[in-house]
Structures are given as C-alpha cells and as structure tokens.
C-alpha positions, 0 to 999 in steps of 0.5 A, a space after each residue: 847371433 851365431 856363437 860358434 862363428 864368434 868363437 871361431 873368429 876369436 880363435 883365428 884372431 888370437 892366432 894371427 895377431 898375437 900380443 897383449 893388446 890383441 889378447 885383451 881385445 879377444 877376451 873382451 869380444 868373447 865376454 861381449 859375445 857371451 853377454 849378447 847370447 844371454 841377452 838374446 835368450 832372455 829377449 826370446 823367452 820374454 817374447 815367447 811368454 808375452 807375445 807368443 813368439 816362435 818357439 823354435 827361436 826360443 829353443 835356438 836362443 836357449 841352446 846358444 846361451 847354454 853353449 855360451 855358459 858351457 864355454 865360459 865354464 870350460 875356460 874358467 876351469 882351464 884357467 884355474 887348472 893352469 893357475 894350480 899348475 903354476 903354484 905346484 912349480 918348484 921355485 
C-alpha cells in the first residue's frame, strides 16, 4: 500500500468534491488507509519473525506505518489547535 498516493488522492478528492458527505467519506478513507498501513506493517513483522521474509519489505512497511502515525498525529494537533482558536474567539 502506498500511503503517499492515498493521502494525495484524499487531498484531490477533498478539493474537487466539497460537502459534508464527501468530507466524511474522505475522513473514513484516511482512517482506513491508516489502519491498513498498520496492519501491513504488523503482517510484515510477523512474517519476518516466523518465516524469514524479506527484511527490505519489513523496513518499507515499518517506514510507511511511521509515516501514517506521524500524519495522524499532525492532523490531531491541527484539530486541537483549531479548537483552541475557536475557544479564544470573543463572543
């Protein structure tokens, strides 16, 4: 799974098809992509430990899972920051 292509596709889909439904669908696809990246890394790690699978695939899967986690953390930080900005607005 190529996480960069998934995230790029989500960004393009979000711009071309605005609206609450498409935003919810884009968020769901991003969550699914994150879960898939973690599952792939876990499967590669298990295969490397049990069957001696290709270590290069393990390193690639681990790098993709790190990128996925970093992306989710960045998004979470931005959402929290936006929420804090809203709270600071005068009423």
